[in-house]
Structure formats: structure tokens, C-alpha cells
C-alpha positions as YAML, in Angstrom:
chain: A
units: angstrom
residues:
- id: 1
  name: MET
  ca: [65.48, -88.82, -10.48]
- id: 2
  name: SER
  ca: [63.86, -88.58, -7.49]
- id: 3
  name: GLU
  ca: [63.48, -92.20, -5.54]
- id: 4
  name: LEU
  ca: [59.23, -91.64, -6.18]
- id: 5
  name: SER
  ca: [59.64, -91.19, -9.71]
- id: 6
  name: PHE
  ca: [61.90, -94.59, -9.92]
- id: 7
  name: LEU
  ca: [59.18, -96.27, -8.02]
- id: 8
  name: ASN
  ca: [56.28, -95.44, -10.42]
- id: 9
  name: GLN
  ca: [58.08, -96.71, -13.12]
- id: 10
  name: ILE
  ca: [58.12, -100.24, -12.04]
- id: 11
  name: PRO
  ca: [54.62, -100.72, -12.31]
- id: 12
  name: LEU
  ca: [55.13, -99.72, -16.20]
- id: 13
  name: LYS
  ca: [58.04, -101.84, -16.51]
- id: 14
  name: GLN
  ca: [56.00, -104.83, -15.36]
- id: 15
  name: THR
  ca: [52.95, -104.16, -17.45]
- id: 16
  name: LYS
  ca: [54.89, -104.09, -20.63]
- id: 17
  name: LYS
  ca: [56.54, -107.33, -19.77]
- id: 18
  name: ALA
  ca: [53.22, -109.04, -18.80]
- id: 19
  name: LYS
  ca: [51.76, -107.40, -22.09]
- id: 20
  name: ARG
  ca: [54.75, -109.05, -24.13]
- id: 21
  name: ALA
  ca: [54.61, -112.28, -22.23]
- id: 22
  name: ARG
  ca: [50.64, -112.71, -23.41]
- id: 23
  name: LEU
  ca: [51.31, -111.64, -26.71]
- id: 24
  name: PHE
  ca: [53.99, -114.23, -27.39]
- id: 25
  name: ILE
  ca: [51.81, -117.34, -25.61]
- id: 26
  name: PHE
  ca: [49.05, -115.52, -27.86]
- id: 27
  name: CYS
  ca: [51.33, -116.12, -30.90]
- id: 28
  name: LEU
  ca: [51.91, -119.71, -30.00]
- id: 29
  name: GLU
  ca: [48.57, -121.10, -29.57]
- id: 30
  name: ILE
  ca: [47.90, -119.30, -33.03]
- id: 31
  name: PHE
  ca: [50.58, -120.73, -34.58]
- id: 32
  name: PHE
  ca: [49.96, -124.44, -32.56]
- id: 33
  name: VAL
  ca: [46.53, -124.75, -33.70]
- id: 34
  name: CYS
  ca: [47.06, -123.53, -37.38]
- id: 35
  name: GLY
  ca: [49.77, -125.62, -37.48]
- id: 36
  name: LEU
  ca: [47.62, -128.70, -36.42]
- id: 37
  name: LEU
  ca: [45.04, -127.92, -39.14]
- id: 38
  name: VAL
  ca: [47.33, -127.36, -42.12]
- id: 39
  name: LEU
  ca: [49.01, -130.42, -41.24]
- id: 40
  name: TRP
  ca: [45.50, -132.42, -41.25]
- id: 41
  name: LEU
  ca: [44.35, -130.88, -44.30]
- id: 42
  name: ALA
  ca: [48.16, -131.52, -46.20]
- id: 43
  name: SER
  ca: [48.57, -135.11, -45.56]
- id: 44
  name: LYS
  ca: [45.82, -137.79, -46.61]
- id: 45
  name: GLU
  ca: [47.79, -140.05, -44.38]
- id: 46
  name: ILE
  ca: [47.21, -138.67, -41.48]
- id: 47
  name: ARG
  ca: [43.74, -137.82, -42.31]
- id: 48
  name: GLU
  ca: [42.85, -141.92, -42.38]
- id: 49
  name: ASN
  ca: [45.17, -142.39, -39.71]
- id: 50
  name: LYS
  ca: [42.67, -144.48, -36.90]
- id: 51
  name: SER
  ca: [45.05, -143.54, -34.27]
- id: 52
  name: LEU
  ca: [43.87, -141.73, -30.60]
- id: 53
  name: TRP
  ca: [46.36, -139.32, -31.27]
- id: 54
  name: VAL
  ca: [44.78, -137.82, -34.49]
- id: 55
  name: LEU
  ca: [41.10, -137.50, -32.76]
- id: 56
  name: PHE
  ca: [42.95, -135.86, -29.80]
- id: 57
  name: PHE
  ca: [45.24, -133.06, -31.62]
- id: 58
  name: TYR
  ca: [42.15, -132.64, -34.08]
- id: 59
  name: CYS
  ca: [40.27, -131.28, -30.91]
- id: 60
  name: PHE
  ca: [42.27, -128.25, -31.28]
- id: 61
  name: PRO
  ca: [41.33, -126.93, -34.08]
- id: 62
  name: SER
  ca: [37.58, -128.07, -34.20]
- id: 63
  name: GLU
  ca: [37.12, -126.42, -30.83]
- id: 64
  name: PHE
  ca: [39.11, -123.32, -31.30]
- id: 65
  name: ILE
  ca: [37.28, -119.80, -30.85]
- id: 66
  name: VAL
  ca: [35.32, -119.97, -33.90]
- id: 67
  name: SER
  ca: [36.09, -123.69, -34.60]
- id: 68
  name: PHE
  ca: [38.07, -123.95, -37.95]
- id: 69
  name: VAL
  ca: [36.53, -127.36, -38.73]
- id: 70
  name: PRO
  ca: [33.51, -129.49, -37.03]
- id: 71
  name: HIS
  ca: [33.82, -131.80, -34.72]
- id: 72
  name: GLU
  ca: [31.15, -134.05, -34.58]
- id: 73
  name: PRO
  ca: [32.11, -136.20, -38.34]
- id: 74
  name: ILE
  ca: [35.22, -136.99, -36.84]
- id: 75
  name: ILE
  ca: [33.60, -138.49, -33.99]
- id: 76
  name: LEU
  ca: [31.34, -140.72, -35.88]
- id: 77
  name: TYR
  ca: [34.50, -141.85, -37.80]
- id: 78
  name: PHE
  ca: [36.56, -142.65, -34.80]
- id: 79
  name: SER
  ca: [33.66, -144.70, -33.43]
- id: 80
  name: LYS
  ca: [33.57, -147.28, -35.96]
- id: 81
  name: TYR
  ca: [37.26, -148.59, -34.79]
- id: 82
  name: TYR
  ca: [37.27, -147.70, -30.89]
- id: 83
  name: GLY
  ca: [34.27, -147.97, -27.92]
- id: 84
  name: PRO
  ca: [32.55, -144.98, -27.43]
- id: 85
  name: LEU
  ca: [33.41, -144.18, -24.23]
- id: 86
  name: THR
  ca: [37.53, -144.05, -25.31]
- id: 87
  name: VAL
  ca: [36.22, -141.81, -28.35]
- id: 88
  name: ALA
  ca: [34.25, -139.64, -25.88]
- id: 89
  name: LEU
  ca: [36.84, -139.63, -22.93]
- id: 90
  name: VAL
  ca: [40.01, -138.50, -25.54]
- id: 91
  name: SER
  ca: [37.90, -136.00, -27.42]
- id: 92
  name: ILE
  ca: [36.79, -134.46, -24.21]
- id: 93
  name: VAL
  ca: [40.52, -134.32, -22.77]
- id: 94
  name: GLY
  ca: [41.25, -132.49, -25.99]
- id: 95
  name: THR
  ca: [38.25, -130.25, -26.13]
- id: 96
  name: VAL
  ca: [38.95, -129.40, -22.38]
- id: 97
  name: LEU
  ca: [42.56, -128.52, -23.32]
- id: 98
  name: ALA
  ca: [41.22, -126.41, -26.67]
- id: 99
  name: GLU
  ca: [38.49, -124.33, -24.49]
- id: 100
  name: ALA
  ca: [41.73, -123.22, -22.33]
- id: 101
  name: LEU
  ca: [43.70, -121.85, -24.83]
- id: 102
  name: ASP
  ca: [39.88, -120.10, -26.27]
- id: 103
  name: TYR
  ca: [39.99, -118.33, -22.93]
- id: 104
  name: SER
  ca: [43.33, -117.48, -22.84]
- id: 105
  name: ALA
  ca: [43.48, -116.26, -26.39]
- id: 106
  name: ILE
  ca: [39.66, -114.33, -26.17]
- id: 107
  name: CYS
  ca: [41.40, -112.39, -23.07]
- id: 108
  name: PHE
  ca: [43.83, -110.93, -25.00]
- id: 109
  name: ILE
  ca: [42.35, -110.10, -28.21]
- id: 110
  name: GLN
  ca: [39.40, -108.67, -26.26]
- id: 111
  name: GLU
  ca: [41.41, -105.47, -25.46]
- id: 112
  name: HIS
  ca: [41.26, -105.05, -29.33]
- id: 113
  name: LYS
  ca: [39.88, -101.74, -30.17]
- id: 114
  name: PHE
  ca: [36.83, -103.32, -32.10]
- id: 115
  name: LEU
  ca: [35.96, -106.01, -29.54]
- id: 116
  name: ALA
  ca: [36.83, -103.40, -26.39]
- id: 117
  name: LYS
  ca: [33.89, -100.71, -28.78]
- id: 118
  name: THR
  ca: [31.73, -104.44, -29.03]
- id: 119
  name: ARG
  ca: [31.52, -104.86, -25.42]
- id: 120
  name: LYS
  ca: [30.31, -101.69, -24.53]
- id: 121
  name: SER
  ca: [27.77, -101.30, -27.24]
- id: 122
  name: SER
  ca: [23.96, -101.08, -25.55]
- id: 123
  name: TRP
  ca: [23.43, -104.79, -27.10]
- id: 124
  name: ALA
  ca: [26.29, -106.49, -26.00]
- id: 125
  name: GLU
  ca: [25.89, -105.06, -22.06]
- id: 126
  name: LYS
  ca: [22.00, -106.40, -22.26]
- id: 127
  name: LEU
  ca: [23.07, -109.76, -23.88]
- id: 128
  name: ILE
  ca: [25.63, -110.42, -20.71]
- id: 129
  name: ARG
  ca: [23.56, -108.98, -18.10]
- id: 130
  name: LEU
  ca: [20.95, -111.66, -19.70]
- id: 131
  name: PHE
  ca: [23.94, -114.42, -19.50]
- id: 132
  name: ARG
  ca: [24.53, -113.33, -16.00]
- id: 133
  name: LYS
  ca: [21.09, -114.49, -14.74]
- id: 134
  name: ALA
  ca: [21.59, -117.56, -15.21]
- id: 135
  name: PRO
  ca: [25.52, -118.48, -16.64]
- id: 136
  name: THR
  ca: [26.14, -122.20, -15.84]
- id: 137
  name: VAL
  ca: [22.80, -123.50, -17.33]
- id: 138
  name: ALA
  ca: [23.17, -121.35, -20.34]
- id: 139
  name: LEU
  ca: [26.61, -122.85, -20.52]
- id: 140
  name: TRP
  ca: [25.42, -126.32, -20.62]
- id: 141
  name: VAL
  ca: [22.42, -126.11, -22.89]
- id: 142
  name: ALA
  ca: [24.79, -124.81, -25.50]
- id: 143
  name: ALA
  ca: [27.58, -127.32, -25.07]
- id: 144
  name: PHE
  ca: [25.15, -129.81, -25.44]
- id: 145
  name: ALA
  ca: [23.24, -128.84, -27.57]
- id: 146
  name: PRO
  ca: [23.60, -128.75, -31.66]
- id: 147
  name: ILE
  ca: [24.53, -125.36, -32.03]
- id: 148
  name: PRO
  ca: [27.70, -122.69, -32.59]
- id: 149
  name: PHE
  ca: [28.96, -122.59, -29.32]
- id: 150
  name: TYR
  ca: [31.72, -119.90, -30.30]
- id: 151
  name: PRO
  ca: [29.62, -116.63, -29.33]
- id: 152
  name: PHE
  ca: [29.19, -118.12, -25.75]
- id: 153
  name: ARG
  ca: [33.31, -118.45, -25.78]
- id: 154
  name: PHE
  ca: [32.90, -114.73, -26.30]
- id: 155
  name: LEU
  ca: [30.57, -114.23, -23.97]
- id: 156
  name: VAL
  ca: [32.03, -116.02, -21.03]
- id: 157
  name: VAL
  ca: [35.10, -113.82, -20.94]
- id: 158
  name: MET
  ca: [33.43, -110.47, -21.36]
- id: 159
  name: ALA
  ca: [30.89, -111.46, -18.53]
- id: 160
  name: ASP
  ca: [34.27, -112.04, -16.21]
- id: 161
  name: TYR
  ca: [32.83, -115.96, -15.75]
- id: 162
  name: PRO
  ca: [35.63, -118.05, -14.10]
- id: 163
  name: LEU
  ca: [37.83, -120.48, -15.88]
- id: 164
  name: TRP
  ca: [37.66, -123.27, -13.98]
- id: 165
  name: GLU
  ca: [33.63, -123.00, -13.81]
- id: 166
  name: TYR
  ca: [33.67, -122.72, -17.68]
- id: 167
  name: LEU
  ca: [36.20, -125.58, -17.96]
- id: 168
  name: LEU
  ca: [33.55, -127.66, -15.63]
- id: 169
  name: VAL
  ca: [30.79, -127.06, -17.86]
- id: 170
  name: ILE
  ca: [32.09, -127.97, -20.21]
- id: 171
  name: LEU
  ca: [33.09, -131.42, -19.21]
- id: 172
  name: THR
  ca: [30.09, -132.22, -18.15]
- id: 173
  name: ALA
  ca: [27.95, -130.98, -21.31]
- id: 174
  name: ARG
  ca: [30.60, -132.27, -23.48]
- id: 175
  name: LEU
  ca: [31.35, -135.60, -22.29]
- id: 176
  name: PRO
  ca: [27.84, -137.08, -22.27]
- id: 177
  name: LYS
  ca: [27.30, -135.73, -25.96]
- id: 178
  name: PHE
  ca: [30.80, -136.68, -27.13]
- id: 179
  name: TYR
  ca: [29.69, -140.73, -25.84]
- id: 180
  name: LEU
  ca: [25.97, -140.21, -27.26]
- id: 181
  name: LEU
  ca: [27.00, -139.38, -30.58]
- id: 182
  name: ALA
  ca: [30.06, -142.04, -30.65]
- id: 183
  name: LEU
  ca: [27.46, -144.57, -28.95]
- id: 184
  name: LEU
  ca: [25.24, -143.47, -32.45]
- id: 185
  name: GLY
  ca: [28.38, -143.93, -34.66]
- id: 186
  name: GLN
  ca: [28.81, -147.38, -33.43]
- id: 187
  name: ALA
  ca: [25.36, -148.27, -33.91]
- id: 188
  name: LEU
  ca: [24.87, -146.97, -37.55]
- id: 189
  name: LYS
  ca: [28.62, -147.45, -38.90]
- id: 190
  name: ILE
  ca: [27.76, -144.84, -41.19]
- id: 191
  name: PRO
  ca: [29.76, -144.90, -44.64]
- id: 192
  name: ASP
  ca: [33.31, -142.77, -45.11]
- id: 193
  name: LEU
  ca: [31.12, -141.04, -47.67]
- id: 194
  name: TRP
  ca: [28.44, -140.15, -46.06]
- id: 195
  name: ILE
  ca: [30.90, -138.52, -42.88]
- id: 196
  name: ILE
  ca: [32.74, -136.99, -45.55]
- id: 197
  name: ILE
  ca: [29.14, -135.16, -47.21]
- id: 198
  name: PHE
  ca: [28.18, -134.47, -43.32]
- id: 199
  name: PHE
  ca: [31.64, -132.76, -42.89]
- id: 200
  name: ALA
  ca: [31.19, -130.40, -45.56]
- id: 201
  name: ILE
  ca: [27.37, -129.40, -44.85]
- id: 202
  name: LEU
  ca: [28.53, -128.68, -41.11]
- id: 203
  name: LEU
  ca: [31.60, -126.62, -42.58]
- id: 204
  name: VAL
  ca: [29.20, -124.62, -45.28]
- id: 205
  name: SER
  ca: [26.06, -124.18, -42.55]
- id: 206
  name: THR
  ca: [29.02, -122.75, -40.27]
- id: 207
  name: TYR
  ca: [30.52, -120.08, -42.37]
- id: 208
  name: LEU
  ca: [27.80, -119.30, -44.81]
- id: 209
  name: PRO
  ca: [26.07, -116.82, -42.37]
- id: 210
  name: ALA
  ca: [29.75, -114.98, -41.77]
- id: 211
  name: VAL
  ca: [30.54, -114.74, -45.30]
- id: 212
  name: ARG
  ca: [26.73, -113.16, -46.26]
- id: 213
  name: PHE
  ca: [27.48, -110.65, -43.01]
- id: 214
  name: TYR
  ca: [30.17, -109.43, -44.40]
- id: 215
  name: LYS
  ca: [28.88, -109.15, -48.18]
- id: 216
  name: LYS
  ca: [26.27, -106.90, -46.38]
- id: 217
  name: LYS
  ca: [28.95, -104.76, -44.42]
- id: 218
  name: LYS
  ca: [30.18, -104.33, -48.02]
- id: 219
  name: THR
  ca: [27.54, -103.63, -49.71]
- id: 220
  name: GLN
  ca: [26.49, -101.03, -47.47]
- id: 221
  name: LYS
  ca: [29.66, -99.20, -47.33]
- id: 222
  name: ALA
  ca: [29.35, -99.25, -50.86]
...
């Protein structure tokens, strides 16, 4: 093997190592978030626990990629026992860390064949061009408003929006949102049953459109 051919092998090996490292990190992220979610769902003691650590760790499954569980009801619950600023600060720290994991995970899965094909579609390119006209404003409004945020997580990565700017938008938009929500929860002292009902409504409203879309695609294929 000549010196030149040996040098050509180095980037390939580094690339493989980098891919393995990214895959390992991605798997750790998934196991971490899913583990927290399973632990929270399986343990009644944890769900009824009023420790701020529960609020902090709950941020990860509630803000991870497609948001497995809604975040708002838990903020309303904890605001009955802690001040609005405390609830907002704990929630924003967990949320910013969760969004950093989101960015990392989506950067990895965007190389998947389906997402890569979607990225190159005409409608996705139009959406990305529209987003790039005012990305910070669009993200801030989406992060503050009571609308599903997960599409913007994918859009940020596809549009190559910088991570630090993304986290800064999350911080400045979600902190006042969490504070106002906690302030409302403290003022109203919402009964636990109503919070559970609110939790169920948000959960159904989040996943029902996806279920309908899946059934529609399945019917079309049939």
C-alpha cells in the first residue's frame, strides 16, 4: 500500500468512528428519556411526589422531539406548592437541556433515508426558505404560543439554525411562558382532577392528528 493510499484511509476511519460515537450518544439520549418516562408512568409515588427534581426530570420526556407527555399540567400542579419564579426557573433549566438533546438527536436522524428525502422535497424547501426569512421571530412565537412545537425542532435542524441561538430563543420565550402559567396555577389552585383531565385532553389533541394521518395513509395504500 502506498503512502497516498494509506492517507486516504484515515478520513474514512475517522468518519466511521464519528458515526459510531454519534449512534452511541443518540441511543443514550433515547434510553435516558424513555427511562424517565417509564419510571414516571410506572411509579405512583413519583407522580405524586412534590420534589422539584421530579419537575426537572419531567421536562425531558415532555420536551423531547415529539413531546411524549404534555408539560403544562405539571407546571400547574407544582405551582400549588412552590412560587411561580421557582417553578419557572426549574422548568426552563430542564427544558433548555432537553432542547439541546432534541437538536443533537434530530441532527443524527436527519441522515435517515425518509428524512433526507423529505428534506429535498419541494414543499420542505419552500417551508425552509420561508422560515429563514425570520427564523428567530418564528421560533419565539412558536415557543411562547400554546401550539405544537415539535415541527419547529425539525425545521431548525433542516435550516441549519445555530444551536446557541436556538437555545437562547427557547430561554427567552419559554421562561415568561412558564412563569405566567405558574402564576395562573398559584392563583387558581386548580384541583388535581381538573389537572388530570387537562393532561388527558392535551395528550389526545397531540396524538390524534398523527393517528388520523397514519390511518389515512394506510387506507390509501390498501
